[in-house]
PyMOL Python script that loads the backbone (N, CA, C, O; Angstrom):
from pymol import cmd

cmd.read_pdbstr("""\
ATOM      1  N   MET A   1       0.945  -1.296  -0.168  1.00  0.00           N
ATOM      2  CA  MET A   1       0.114   0.089  -0.063  1.00  0.00           C
ATOM      3  C   MET A   1       0.732   1.168   0.386  1.00  0.00           C
ATOM      4  O   MET A   1       1.410   1.371   1.394  1.00  0.00           O
ATOM      5  N   GLY A   2       0.311   2.026  -0.759  1.00  0.00           N
ATOM      6  CA  GLY A   2       0.966   3.650  -0.234  1.00  0.00           C
ATOM      7  C   GLY A   2       0.004   4.776  -0.453  1.00  0.00           C
ATOM      8  O   GLY A   2      -1.182   4.463  -0.565  1.00  0.00           O
ATOM      9  N   VAL A   3       0.310   5.938  -0.523  1.00  0.00           N
ATOM     10  CA  VAL A   3      -0.463   6.719  -0.833  1.00  0.00           C
ATOM     11  C   VAL A   3       0.479   7.618  -2.132  1.00  0.00           C
ATOM     12  O   VAL A   3       1.664   7.938  -2.224  1.00  0.00           O
ATOM     13  N   ARG A   4      -0.717   7.805  -3.011  1.00  0.00           N
ATOM     14  CA  ARG A   4      -0.112   8.703  -4.258  1.00  0.00           C
ATOM     15  C   ARG A   4      -1.689  10.009  -4.492  1.00  0.00           C
ATOM     16  O   ARG A   4      -2.890   9.923  -4.748  1.00  0.00           O
ATOM     17  N   GLY A   5      -0.619  11.159  -4.189  1.00  0.00           N
ATOM     18  CA  GLY A   5      -1.877  12.395  -3.947  1.00  0.00           C
ATOM     19  C   GLY A   5      -2.544  12.151  -2.841  1.00  0.00           C
ATOM     20  O   GLY A   5      -2.070  12.069  -1.708  1.00  0.00           O
ATOM     21  N   ASP A   6      -3.906  12.007  -3.239  1.00  0.00           N
ATOM     22  CA  ASP A   6      -4.911  12.077  -2.046  1.00  0.00           C
ATOM     23  C   ASP A   6      -5.510  10.881  -2.168  1.00  0.00           C
ATOM     24  O   ASP A   6      -6.702  10.897  -1.862  1.00  0.00           O
ATOM     25  N   GLU A   7      -4.892   9.424  -2.657  1.00  0.00           N
ATOM     26  CA  GLU A   7      -5.386   8.353  -2.945  1.00  0.00           C
ATOM     27  C   GLU A   7      -5.094   7.103  -2.145  1.00  0.00           C
ATOM     28  O   GLU A   7      -3.899   7.172  -1.858  1.00  0.00           O
ATOM     29  N   LEU A   8      -5.431   6.382  -1.821  1.00  0.00           N
ATOM     30  CA  LEU A   8      -4.508   5.285  -0.922  1.00  0.00           C
ATOM     31  C   LEU A   8      -4.782   3.847  -2.264  1.00  0.00           C
ATOM     32  O   LEU A   8      -5.791   3.276  -2.677  1.00  0.00           O
ATOM     33  N   LYS A   9      -3.001   3.702  -2.636  1.00  0.00           N
ATOM     34  CA  LYS A   9      -3.234   2.727  -3.637  1.00  0.00           C
ATOM     35  C   LYS A   9      -2.939   1.331  -2.599  1.00  0.00           C
ATOM     36  O   LYS A   9      -2.149   1.249  -1.659  1.00  0.00           O
ATOM     37  N   VAL A  10      -3.839   0.337  -3.125  1.00  0.00           N
ATOM     38  CA  VAL A  10      -4.119  -0.803  -2.368  1.00  0.00           C
ATOM     39  C   VAL A  10      -3.727  -2.189  -3.323  1.00  0.00           C
ATOM     40  O   VAL A  10      -4.235  -2.073  -4.439  1.00  0.00           O
ATOM     41  N   ARG A  11      -3.104  -3.213  -3.191  1.00  0.00           N
ATOM     42  CA  ARG A  11      -2.801  -4.013  -4.096  1.00  0.00           C
ATOM     43  C   ARG A  11      -3.689  -5.317  -3.450  1.00  0.00           C
ATOM     44  O   ARG A  11      -3.676  -5.517  -2.236  1.00  0.00           O
ATOM     45  N   VAL A  12      -4.459  -6.181  -4.382  1.00  0.00           N
ATOM     46  CA  VAL A  12      -4.988  -7.160  -3.937  1.00  0.00           C
ATOM     47  C   VAL A  12      -5.004  -8.330  -4.991  1.00  0.00           C
ATOM     48  O   VAL A  12      -5.253  -8.290  -6.196  1.00  0.00           O
ATOM     49  N   ALA A  13      -4.561  -9.703  -3.924  1.00  0.00           N
ATOM     50  CA  ALA A  13      -4.286 -10.737  -4.999  1.00  0.00           C
ATOM     51  C   ALA A  13      -5.256 -11.114  -6.008  1.00  0.00           C
ATOM     52  O   ALA A  13      -4.894 -11.450  -7.136  1.00  0.00           O
ATOM     53  N   ALA A  14      -6.437 -11.076  -5.664  1.00  0.00           N
ATOM     54  CA  ALA A  14      -7.933 -12.222  -5.810  1.00  0.00           C
ATOM     55  C   ALA A  14      -8.064 -11.252  -7.600  1.00  0.00           C
ATOM     56  O   ALA A  14      -7.610 -10.123  -7.783  1.00  0.00           O
ATOM     57  N   PRO A  15      -8.638 -11.925  -8.447  1.00  0.00           N
ATOM     58  CA  PRO A  15      -8.986 -11.636  -9.846  1.00  0.00           C
ATOM     59  C   PRO A  15      -9.898 -10.460  -9.588  1.00  0.00           C
ATOM     60  O   PRO A  15     -10.422 -10.340  -8.480  1.00  0.00           O
ATOM     61  N   PRO A  16     -10.121  -9.561 -10.582  1.00  0.00           N
ATOM     62  CA  PRO A  16     -11.414  -8.463 -11.038  1.00  0.00           C
ATOM     63  C   PRO A  16     -12.289  -9.408 -11.416  1.00  0.00           C
ATOM     64  O   PRO A  16     -13.094  -9.043 -12.273  1.00  0.00           O
ATOM     65  N   MET A  17     -12.370 -10.500 -11.037  1.00  0.00           N
ATOM     66  CA  MET A  17     -13.896 -10.970 -12.016  1.00  0.00           C
ATOM     67  C   MET A  17     -14.969 -11.734 -10.829  1.00  0.00           C
ATOM     68  O   MET A  17     -14.494 -12.472  -9.966  1.00  0.00           O
ATOM     69  N   ASP A  18     -16.133 -11.512 -10.896  1.00  0.00           N
ATOM     70  CA  ASP A  18     -17.289 -11.725 -10.073  1.00  0.00           C
ATOM     71  C   ASP A  18     -17.237 -11.139  -9.027  1.00  0.00           C
ATOM     72  O   ASP A  18     -17.846 -11.650  -8.087  1.00  0.00           O
ATOM     73  N   GLY A  19     -16.484  -9.838  -8.795  1.00  0.00           N
ATOM     74  CA  GLY A  19     -16.395  -9.149  -7.857  1.00  0.00           C
ATOM     75  C   GLY A  19     -15.593  -9.507  -6.532  1.00  0.00           C
ATOM     76  O   GLY A  19     -15.937  -9.131  -5.411  1.00  0.00           O
ATOM     77  N   ALA A  20     -14.524 -10.254  -6.802  1.00  0.00           N
ATOM     78  CA  ALA A  20     -13.861 -11.161  -6.017  1.00  0.00           C
ATOM     79  C   ALA A  20     -12.455 -10.103  -5.153  1.00  0.00           C
ATOM     80  O   ALA A  20     -11.946 -10.209  -4.037  1.00  0.00           O
ATOM     81  N   ALA A  21     -12.200  -9.080  -6.361  1.00  0.00           N
ATOM     82  CA  ALA A  21     -11.423  -8.758  -6.329  1.00  0.00           C
ATOM     83  C   ALA A  21     -11.546  -7.048  -5.041  1.00  0.00           C
ATOM     84  O   ALA A  21     -10.657  -6.439  -4.448  1.00  0.00           O
ATOM     85  N   ASN A  22     -12.938  -6.855  -5.094  1.00  0.00           N
ATOM     86  CA  ASN A  22     -13.483  -5.919  -4.591  1.00  0.00           C
ATOM     87  C   ASN A  22     -13.819  -6.363  -2.959  1.00  0.00           C
ATOM     88  O   ASN A  22     -13.600  -5.540  -2.070  1.00  0.00           O
ATOM     89  N   GLU A  23     -14.355  -7.702  -2.640  1.00  0.00           N
ATOM     90  CA  GLU A  23     -14.063  -8.835  -1.614  1.00  0.00           C
ATOM     91  C   GLU A  23     -13.331  -8.341  -0.879  1.00  0.00           C
ATOM     92  O   GLU A  23     -13.435  -7.520   0.032  1.00  0.00           O
ATOM     93  N   ALA A  24     -11.956  -9.310  -1.658  1.00  0.00           N
ATOM     94  CA  ALA A  24     -10.738  -9.059  -0.981  1.00  0.00           C
ATOM     95  C   ALA A  24     -10.493  -7.143  -0.572  1.00  0.00           C
ATOM     96  O   ALA A  24      -9.894  -6.848   0.463  1.00  0.00           O
ATOM     97  N   LEU A  25     -10.878  -6.349  -1.244  1.00  0.00           N
ATOM     98  CA  LEU A  25     -10.692  -5.087  -0.780  1.00  0.00           C
ATOM     99  C   LEU A  25     -10.964  -4.625   0.791  1.00  0.00           C
ATOM    100  O   LEU A  25     -10.356  -4.050   1.694  1.00  0.00           O
ATOM    101  N   VAL A  26     -12.150  -5.184   0.570  1.00  0.00           N
ATOM    102  CA  VAL A  26     -12.982  -5.032   1.632  1.00  0.00           C
ATOM    103  C   VAL A  26     -12.814  -5.686   3.072  1.00  0.00           C
ATOM    104  O   VAL A  26     -13.120  -5.268   4.188  1.00  0.00           O
ATOM    105  N   ARG A  27     -12.206  -6.883   2.635  1.00  0.00           N
ATOM    106  CA  ARG A  27     -11.785  -7.581   3.903  1.00  0.00           C
ATOM    107  C   ARG A  27     -10.337  -7.389   4.455  1.00  0.00           C
ATOM    108  O   ARG A  27      -9.876  -7.749   5.539  1.00  0.00           O
ATOM    109  N   LEU A  28      -9.716  -6.695   3.371  1.00  0.00           N
ATOM    110  CA  LEU A  28      -7.995  -5.925   3.773  1.00  0.00           C
ATOM    111  C   LEU A  28      -8.426  -5.081   4.687  1.00  0.00           C
ATOM    112  O   LEU A  28      -7.944  -5.063   5.820  1.00  0.00           O
ATOM    113  N   LEU A  29      -9.596  -4.110   4.211  1.00  0.00           N
ATOM    114  CA  LEU A  29      -9.292  -2.487   5.095  1.00  0.00           C
ATOM    115  C   LEU A  29     -10.150  -2.856   6.049  1.00  0.00           C
ATOM    116  O   LEU A  29      -9.975  -2.093   6.999  1.00  0.00           O
ATOM    117  N   ALA A  30     -10.969  -3.615   6.280  1.00  0.00           N
ATOM    118  CA  ALA A  30     -11.635  -3.795   7.453  1.00  0.00           C
ATOM    119  C   ALA A  30     -10.675  -4.662   8.776  1.00  0.00           C
ATOM    120  O   ALA A  30     -10.802  -4.664  10.000  1.00  0.00           O
ATOM    121  N   ASP A  31      -9.800  -5.280   7.935  1.00  0.00           N
ATOM    122  CA  ASP A  31      -8.867  -6.181   9.151  1.00  0.00           C
ATOM    123  C   ASP A  31      -7.901  -4.913   9.589  1.00  0.00           C
ATOM    124  O   ASP A  31      -7.645  -4.583  10.747  1.00  0.00           O
ATOM    125  N   ARG A  32      -7.446  -4.309   8.428  1.00  0.00           N
ATOM    126  CA  ARG A  32      -6.328  -3.469   9.230  1.00  0.00           C
ATOM    127  C   ARG A  32      -6.918  -2.111   9.907  1.00  0.00           C
ATOM    128  O   ARG A  32      -6.263  -1.309  10.573  1.00  0.00           O
ATOM    129  N   ILE A  33      -8.597  -2.015   9.520  1.00  0.00           N
ATOM    130  CA  ILE A  33      -8.455  -0.490  10.165  1.00  0.00           C
ATOM    131  C   ILE A  33      -9.248  -1.288  11.685  1.00  0.00           C
ATOM    132  O   ILE A  33      -9.443  -0.488  12.600  1.00  0.00           O
ATOM    133  N   GLY A  34      -9.602  -2.487  11.908  1.00  0.00           N
ATOM    134  CA  GLY A  34     -10.232  -2.843  12.661  1.00  0.00           C
ATOM    135  C   GLY A  34     -11.846  -3.170  12.906  1.00  0.00           C
ATOM    136  O   GLY A  34     -12.307  -3.505  13.997  1.00  0.00           O
ATOM    137  N   VAL A  35     -12.450  -3.044  11.942  1.00  0.00           N
ATOM    138  CA  VAL A  35     -13.715  -2.824  11.938  1.00  0.00           C
ATOM    139  C   VAL A  35     -14.359  -4.338  11.079  1.00  0.00           C
ATOM    140  O   VAL A  35     -13.678  -5.139  10.438  1.00  0.00           O
ATOM    141  N   ALA A  36     -15.609  -4.380  11.281  1.00  0.00           N
ATOM    142  CA  ALA A  36     -16.400  -5.541  10.505  1.00  0.00           C
ATOM    143  C   ALA A  36     -16.333  -5.517   9.333  1.00  0.00           C
ATOM    144  O   ALA A  36     -16.121  -4.379   8.916  1.00  0.00           O
ATOM    145  N   PRO A  37     -16.449  -6.545   8.291  1.00  0.00           N
ATOM    146  CA  PRO A  37     -16.696  -5.865   6.900  1.00  0.00           C
ATOM    147  C   PRO A  37     -17.364  -5.484   6.560  1.00  0.00           C
ATOM    148  O   PRO A  37     -17.301  -4.801   5.538  1.00  0.00           O
ATOM    149  N   SER A  38     -18.705  -5.767   7.411  1.00  0.00           N
ATOM    150  CA  SER A  38     -19.826  -4.955   7.253  1.00  0.00           C
ATOM    151  C   SER A  38     -19.749  -3.347   6.932  1.00  0.00           C
ATOM    152  O   SER A  38     -20.365  -2.653   6.123  1.00  0.00           O
ATOM    153  N   SER A  39     -18.640  -3.014   7.996  1.00  0.00           N
ATOM    154  CA  SER A  39     -18.525  -1.679   7.717  1.00  0.00           C
ATOM    155  C   SER A  39     -17.902  -0.668   6.867  1.00  0.00           C
ATOM    156  O   SER A  39     -17.875   0.558   6.976  1.00  0.00           O
ATOM    157  N   VAL A  40     -17.379  -1.507   5.945  1.00  0.00           N
ATOM    158  CA  VAL A  40     -16.508  -1.056   4.792  1.00  0.00           C
ATOM    159  C   VAL A  40     -17.126  -1.177   3.654  1.00  0.00           C
ATOM    160  O   VAL A  40     -16.948  -2.284   3.146  1.00  0.00           O
ATOM    161  N   THR A  41     -18.222   0.008   2.660  1.00  0.00           N
ATOM    162  CA  THR A  41     -18.746  -0.146   1.473  1.00  0.00           C
ATOM    163  C   THR A  41     -18.258   0.759   0.548  1.00  0.00           C
ATOM    164  O   THR A  41     -17.977   1.926   0.822  1.00  0.00           O
ATOM    165  N   ILE A  42     -18.111   0.051  -0.957  1.00  0.00           N
ATOM    166  CA  ILE A  42     -17.072   0.467  -1.800  1.00  0.00           C
ATOM    167  C   ILE A  42     -18.387   1.266  -2.758  1.00  0.00           C
ATOM    168  O   ILE A  42     -19.083   0.650  -3.565  1.00  0.00           O
ATOM    169  N   ARG A  43     -18.515   2.656  -2.476  1.00  0.00           N
ATOM    170  CA  ARG A  43     -19.774   3.778  -2.799  1.00  0.00           C
ATOM    171  C   ARG A  43     -19.873   4.125  -4.470  1.00  0.00           C
ATOM    172  O   ARG A  43     -20.822   4.472  -5.173  1.00  0.00           O
ATOM    173  N   GLY A  44     -18.288   3.835  -4.796  1.00  0.00           N
ATOM    174  CA  GLY A  44     -18.181   4.323  -6.408  1.00  0.00           C
ATOM    175  C   GLY A  44     -17.276   3.407  -6.853  1.00  0.00           C
ATOM    176  O   GLY A  44     -16.567   2.701  -6.136  1.00  0.00           O
ATOM    177  N   GLY A  45     -17.314   3.429  -8.350  1.00  0.00           N
ATOM    178  CA  GLY A  45     -16.465   2.627  -9.230  1.00  0.00           C
ATOM    179  C   GLY A  45     -16.088   1.137  -8.740  1.00  0.00           C
ATOM    180  O   GLY A  45     -14.920   0.750  -8.729  1.00  0.00           O
ATOM    181  N   ALA A  46     -17.401   0.163  -8.250  1.00  0.00           N
ATOM    182  CA  ALA A  46     -17.323  -1.162  -8.095  1.00  0.00           C
ATOM    183  C   ALA A  46     -16.505  -1.740  -9.372  1.00  0.00           C
ATOM    184  O   ALA A  46     -15.909  -2.816  -9.324  1.00  0.00           O
ATOM    185  N   TRP A  47     -16.526  -1.271 -10.016  1.00  0.00           N
ATOM    186  CA  TRP A  47     -15.982  -1.799 -11.597  1.00  0.00           C
ATOM    187  C   TRP A  47     -15.205  -1.611 -12.299  1.00  0.00           C
ATOM    188  O   TRP A  47     -14.931  -2.249 -13.316  1.00  0.00           O
ATOM    189  N   SER A  48     -14.461  -0.225 -11.650  1.00  0.00           N
ATOM    190  CA  SER A  48     -13.338   0.157 -11.875  1.00  0.00           C
ATOM    191  C   SER A  48     -12.105   0.317 -11.050  1.00  0.00           C
ATOM    192  O   SER A  48     -12.134  -0.061  -9.879  1.00  0.00           O
ATOM    193  N   ARG A  49     -11.152   0.781 -11.496  1.00  0.00           N
ATOM    194  CA  ARG A  49      -9.695   0.238 -10.647  1.00  0.00           C
ATOM    195  C   ARG A  49      -9.576   1.578  -9.707  1.00  0.00           C
ATOM    196  O   ARG A  49      -9.059   1.475  -8.595  1.00  0.00           O
ATOM    197  N   SER A  50      -9.944   2.522 -10.065  1.00  0.00           N
ATOM    198  CA  SER A  50     -10.317   3.444  -8.905  1.00  0.00           C
ATOM    199  C   SER A  50     -11.894   3.577  -8.370  1.00  0.00           C
ATOM    200  O   SER A  50     -12.936   3.722  -9.010  1.00  0.00           O
ATOM    201  N   LYS A  51     -11.605   3.452  -6.713  1.00  0.00           N
ATOM    202  CA  LYS A  51     -12.948   3.158  -6.224  1.00  0.00           C
ATOM    203  C   LYS A  51     -13.032   4.302  -4.925  1.00  0.00           C
ATOM    204  O   LYS A  51     -12.068   4.653  -4.244  1.00  0.00           O
ATOM    205  N   THR A  52     -14.103   4.663  -4.812  1.00  0.00           N
ATOM    206  CA  THR A  52     -14.326   5.641  -3.682  1.00  0.00           C
ATOM    207  C   THR A  52     -15.184   4.719  -2.575  1.00  0.00           C
ATOM    208  O   THR A  52     -16.338   4.311  -2.706  1.00  0.00           O
ATOM    209  N   VAL A  53     -14.142   4.485  -1.281  1.00  0.00           N
ATOM    210  CA  VAL A  53     -14.822   3.601   0.233  1.00  0.00           C
ATOM    211  C   VAL A  53     -14.963   4.057   1.320  1.00  0.00           C
ATOM    212  O   VAL A  53     -14.067   4.698   1.869  1.00  0.00           O
ATOM    213  N   VAL A  54     -16.235   3.799   1.917  1.00  0.00           N
ATOM    214  CA  VAL A  54     -16.543   4.349   3.067  1.00  0.00           C
ATOM    215  C   VAL A  54     -16.706   3.247   3.976  1.00  0.00           C
ATOM    216  O   VAL A  54     -17.259   2.168   3.762  1.00  0.00           O
ATOM    217  N   VAL A  55     -15.954   3.817   5.383  1.00  0.00           N
ATOM    218  CA  VAL A  55     -15.707   2.723   6.393  1.00  0.00           C
ATOM    219  C   VAL A  55     -16.660   3.711   7.903  1.00  0.00           C
ATOM    220  O   VAL A  55     -16.554   4.830   8.404  1.00  0.00           O
ATOM    221  N   SER A  56     -17.340   2.763   8.080  1.00  0.00           N
ATOM    222  CA  SER A  56     -18.903   3.231   8.949  1.00  0.00           C
ATOM    223  C   SER A  56     -18.264   2.767  10.716  1.00  0.00           C
ATOM    224  O   SER A  56     -17.966   1.683  11.216  1.00  0.00           O
ATOM    225  N   GLY A  57     -18.263   3.668  11.053  1.00  0.00           N
ATOM    226  CA  GLY A  57     -18.188   3.795  12.671  1.00  0.00           C
ATOM    227  C   GLY A  57     -16.508   3.838  13.172  1.00  0.00           C
ATOM    228  O   GLY A  57     -16.101   3.282  14.192  1.00  0.00           O
ATOM    229  N   VAL A  58     -15.847   4.443  12.434  1.00  0.00           N
ATOM    230  CA  VAL A  58     -14.362   4.889  12.844  1.00  0.00           C
ATOM    231  C   VAL A  58     -14.081   6.170  12.289  1.00  0.00           C
ATOM    232  O   VAL A  58     -14.727   6.311  11.250  1.00  0.00           O
ATOM    233  N   THR A  59     -13.385   7.150  12.558  1.00  0.00           N
ATOM    234  CA  THR A  59     -12.796   8.362  12.250  1.00  0.00           C
ATOM    235  C   THR A  59     -11.953   8.311  11.448  1.00  0.00           C
ATOM    236  O   THR A  59     -11.373   7.243  11.251  1.00  0.00           O
ATOM    237  N   LEU A  60     -11.649   9.385  10.783  1.00  0.00           N
ATOM    238  CA  LEU A  60     -10.559   9.469   9.399  1.00  0.00           C
ATOM    239  C   LEU A  60      -9.514   9.075  10.237  1.00  0.00           C
ATOM    240  O   LEU A  60      -8.971   7.976  10.122  1.00  0.00           O
ATOM    241  N   GLU A  61      -9.242   9.794  10.961  1.00  0.00           N
ATOM    242  CA  GLU A  61      -7.993   9.774  11.745  1.00  0.00           C
ATOM    243  C   GLU A  61      -7.365   8.303  12.188  1.00  0.00           C
ATOM    244  O   GLU A  61      -6.309   7.748  11.886  1.00  0.00           O
ATOM    245  N   HIS A  62      -8.426   7.933  12.997  1.00  0.00           N
ATOM    246  CA  HIS A  62      -8.304   6.591  13.742  1.00  0.00           C
ATOM    247  C   HIS A  62      -8.165   5.543  12.577  1.00  0.00           C
ATOM    248  O   HIS A  62      -7.472   4.574  12.890  1.00  0.00           O
ATOM    249  N   ALA A  63      -8.742   5.527  11.131  1.00  0.00           N
ATOM    250  CA  ALA A  63      -8.690   5.050  10.056  1.00  0.00           C
ATOM    251  C   ALA A  63      -7.133   5.101   9.738  1.00  0.00           C
ATOM    252  O   ALA A  63      -6.493   4.051   9.782  1.00  0.00           O
ATOM    253  N   ALA A  64      -6.508   6.311   9.415  1.00  0.00           N
ATOM    254  CA  ALA A  64      -5.592   6.465   9.072  1.00  0.00           C
ATOM    255  C   ALA A  64      -4.492   6.170   9.709  1.00  0.00           C
ATOM    256  O   ALA A  64      -3.546   5.757   9.038  1.00  0.00           O
ATOM    257  N   ARG A  65      -4.353   6.312  11.147  1.00  0.00           N
ATOM    258  CA  ARG A  65      -3.745   5.504  12.256  1.00  0.00           C
ATOM    259  C   ARG A  65      -3.705   4.117  11.688  1.00  0.00           C
ATOM    260  O   ARG A  65      -2.685   3.693  11.143  1.00  0.00           O
ATOM    261  N   GLN A  66      -4.855   3.366  11.812  1.00  0.00           N
ATOM    262  CA  GLN A  66      -4.515   1.959  11.285  1.00  0.00           C
ATOM    263  C   GLN A  66      -3.746   1.564  10.309  1.00  0.00           C
ATOM    264  O   GLN A  66      -3.031   0.563  10.287  1.00  0.00           O
ATOM    265  N   LEU A  67      -3.908   2.414   9.442  1.00  0.00           N
ATOM    266  CA  LEU A  67      -3.445   1.745   7.902  1.00  0.00           C
ATOM    267  C   LEU A  67      -1.521   2.583   7.808  1.00  0.00           C
ATOM    268  O   LEU A  67      -0.714   2.573   6.879  1.00  0.00           O
ATOM    269  N   GLY A  68      -1.439   3.120   9.038  1.00  0.00           N
ATOM    270  CA  GLY A  68      -0.232   3.853   8.687  1.00  0.00           C
ATOM    271  C   GLY A  68      -0.082   4.932   8.048  1.00  0.00           C
ATOM    272  O   GLY A  68       1.048   5.224   7.657  1.00  0.00           O
ATOM    273  N   LEU A  69      -0.924   5.585   7.847  1.00  0.00           N
ATOM    274  CA  LEU A  69      -0.834   6.993   7.230  1.00  0.00           C
ATOM    275  C   LEU A  69      -0.323   8.309   8.061  1.00  0.00           C
ATOM    276  O   LEU A  69       0.094   9.352   7.558  1.00  0.00           O
ATOM    277  N   GLU A  70      -0.428   8.073   9.156  1.00  0.00           N
ATOM    278  CA  GLU A  70      -0.229   9.144   9.984  1.00  0.00           C
ATOM    279  C   GLU A  70       1.331   9.098  10.515  1.00  0.00           C
ATOM    280  O   GLU A  70       1.749   9.968  11.279  1.00  0.00           O
TER     281      GLU A  70
END
""", "prot")
cmd.dss("prot")
cmd.show_as("cartoon", "prot")
cmd.util.cbc("prot")
cmd.orient("prot")
């Protein structure tokens, strides 16, 4: 993972078929941030390489700290 501009770059091993990569992304972010996978929602770009993700139940500061971005 890394940051490019105002985007977080993430790689997952799952192929982008049948939503497998999206599911892997949700599980990865949930695990790293410390929330249930149901708290992570892909709000935009589900079929694109660039996605908008919302994490419910935590602050931006908490998520950034958990992802090692602070």
